[in-house]
N, C-alpha and C positions, 0 to 999 in steps of 0.2 A: 505494499500500499504506499510505500515510499515515505513513511514517518517512523521514526524511532521512539524509544521508551521516554526520552526526555521531552520531546514534542508532545506525546499523548498525555503525559503528567501534567504539562503547561496547560493543554486544553482542559483537562478535567479540573484544574484550579479554578477555572473560570466559570464553572457550572454550578448550579444547585447540586447538594450533594444526592438527595434522595430522588431516585428515578422509578416509575412504575415497571414491573417485571413485563407487562403487556408490551409496552412502547419499546423497550430495549430488546425484547424477543424479537418484535417486528423489525427493528434495524438490523439486528443480526442476521435475520432470514434474508435480508436484502444483500449482503456482503457475500461474494464468493471467497470460500476459504476460511472464513470467519477472521477473529481477531486474536492473536497469540496471548496467552496467559503471561503476566509478568513473571520475570525470571527467578525472583526470591524463592529461595528454598529453606525448609526449616533446618535450625541447628542440629548438628551430629556430634557425637563424641570427638571428633577430630576438630571441631570447630566450637569454640566456646560462643555463646550467645552474646549480641551485640546490643547494647542500649546507646540510642542516640540521643544525648542531652542538648537541649536548645535554650541557652539563656536568653531570655526575651529582651528585644530592644537592642541597643549599641550604636556607639559612633553618634552621628548628627539627631538620633532618635533616643531621647533620654528615658521614654517611657513615663511612668507617673513620677511625680515628684512630691516629696512629703512636706509637711508643715516646717520641719527644720531644715528643709533643702536637699534631703536625701534622694538621689536619682534611683530608680528601679533597675536600669541598666547594670549599674555597679553591684546591686545586691544580688541580681540574678546571675551575673557571672562570678561573683564569689561562692555563691552556693553551688552553682555547677562544677566549678573547680574542686570544692570540698567533697562534693558528693563523687565525682569522678575518682578522686584519690581513694576514698573508702571503697568504692565498689572494686576497682582493679586490686587494691591490697588484699580484699577478699579472696581473689583468684577465681571466682565462680563465673564471670562475665568479663568481657570487653567494654569498653566506653569510649564513644568518640563524641565530639560537640561541633553544632555548627558555627560557633566562633569561640575562640580561645583568647581573644582580646577585645578591645573596645572599639569595634568597627560595626557598621551599619550591614545588616543582611537581609535583602528582599525576602517576603515571605515564601515566595515561590522557591526561592533557593534553599530554604531550610527543610521544606518538605522533599524537595528533590534530592538533597543530601541525606536524608534518611532512607528514601528508596534506592539511591545508586549504591549506598553502602550495605544494602540488604540486611538492614536493621531488623531485629527481632521486637524491639519496642521503642517508640519515639516519644519523648516527654518534654513538653515545652515548660519552661518554669518562669514564673511570673510573680510579681509583687504590686499588684495594679492599686488602682484607686477606685471607689465606688461612689455613686451618687449619694448614698446615704453615709456619712461620717461613722455611724454607729456600727457598721457592718465591718467584721473583724473574724479572723480565723482562716485556717487552711481549707481549701476546697479544690475539688477535681471535676474536670470537665471532658466529655467526649463529644464527638461531632454529631449533630443532629441540624437538619434544616429549621426546625421549630425549637425554639429555645424552651428550656424547662420553666423559665421564669423571668419576670423583667429585668431583674440584675443581670443574669445570664446573657440576655440579648444586648443590653447597653455595654456590657463588658466586651463581647464579641464584636459589636459596631465599631467600637473604639480602636481595637486591635487591628480589625481588618482595614481601617483607613490609613494604617501605618504606610503601606506601600504607595497610596494615593498621595500622601504628604510628603514622605521622604525617599520614595523610590519610584517604581513602575506600576502603573495600572496592568491588571493581566486581561487579556482580551480573548475571544474565542472565536476561532476560525472555522472549526469544523465539529459542531457539536454532536454530530452522530457518531463520530469515533469516540468523543469523550463519554458519552453516554453508555456505549458498550464497554469501554474500559471500566467504568465504574460498576456496572451491573456485574461484571464477571469477577470482580475481585473485592469490592466493599463489603460484602455480607459477612464473610469470616472475619477480616480485619476488625470490623467494628463489634461484632459479638465478643471477640477476644478483648478488645479494648475495654468494653463495657465490664467485662470479669475482672480485668486487671485494675480497673478503676477502684472497683469494689474493695479489691484486697488492699490497695494502697491506702485507701480511706480507712479501712478498718485497722491496719497496722499502724499507721499514723496516728489514730485517734487515742490510742491509749497513752500517748506521750506528748501530743501536741494538742493545742487549743483548736478545735474545729469550728467552722462556720455553721449556722443553723443549715439544716438540708444540705450537707457536703458534696453529696453526689448531684451533679448538674450536666446540663448539655447545652450547646449552643453551636451556631453555624461558624466556628472559627476556621479562617481561611487555611491557617498553619496547619490544622489538622486534616486537611485534604490529601491524604496520603493513602491511595487505594489499597496497597498491597502491604502496609504496615500498621499494626494496631497502634493508635495515638491517642495520649491522654495530655490535657493542659492543667499544670498544677499552679493554683494561686497559693502561695506559701503565708499570705496575709495581704492586708490592705494598708497602703502608705498613707490613705486618707484617714485612717484611723490612728489617734495618738498613741495608743497601746502596742498596736501592731508595728507602728514605725519604731518605736522604742525597742521593742524585740528584734526588728530585723536590721537596725543599724548598730544592735550590740554583736561584737565579735563572739563573745560566748554564746550567746542565743543562736546565732547562725550556725556555729558548730554543731549545737545540739540538733538544730533542724537537719542539717545536712546528713548527720549521722542517722538520724530517724528515717529520713527520705531515702538515704543510700539503701538501707536494708529493707525497706519497703519495695523499692524499684527492684532489686535483685530478687526478693520472693515473689514479686509478681510474675517474673518469667516462668515460674512452675505453673502459673495459672492458664489454662488453654481457654 
C-alpha cells in the first residue's frame, strides 16, 4: 500500500479513537490483501520486558506551573529518572524514556517512540493543574473517546493542545487506513491498559494519597498508541498547595518514584 508503520500511526493519531466494528470491517473488505498487523511481539525469556516512560512536557512547554513557581516539566523528568533507575536496578525489566533532558517532544513522537521500541507498557507521567484547586492526589488514565468525567476531559483537552501551541498540528490524509489500523490492534492493548491501570492504582494507593475516583479515562492524544498498552499517571496537581509541597520535596519525590517504580514493574505481570 506504499505506507510504512510510522505513517500509519501518524494517521491514527489524528482520528477519534473508538471506531465501530461494522464500519472498520467494511473498510477492510474493500482492501485487497488487508493491512498487516503491527510487528510488536510479546516479551520472551530472552528479552526483558520494556517500559517506555514519558516525562510530560519539556523545553519550551513548561506544563503546569505551581503557586510557588514549580514547573511540571522539571518534576516529571526528575520522577521519571528516579523511576527508571529503580526499575532497572531490580533487573526485572528495561526502561527507555521519551526524553532524558529538558527538551520539547511533540505528542506524536512520544507515541511513536513507544511503538517503534516495541514497548510492553507506555506510561506518561504528569503533575498537572486542575480547574478546582482542591483537587489533589494520584490518578491514572486510559484512553477513551468519551471522558469519564468533566475533570478528565478538561485535563485531556489542555494536554492535547500542547502540539498546537508548541509544536505541530497532526493532520489526517487517509482515514480509511487509520481506521483499519486502530480496529486491528486497539482492542487488546486497551483491555491490557485497563487491567494495568487498576493494578497501578491499587499498588500505589496503599502508600500514596489517591484522588477521589482515581481510575479515570479521557481522549489523551499521547495515549493513542494502537499496539502498546498506555496509561497516563497524574502524580498530583500543582494547582493544589498540598500536592505542590509534596511534588517539590526531594524526599517526597523519592518516595513517589519508589512506589510507582514497583507498581509499574508489577503491572507487566497483568495481561
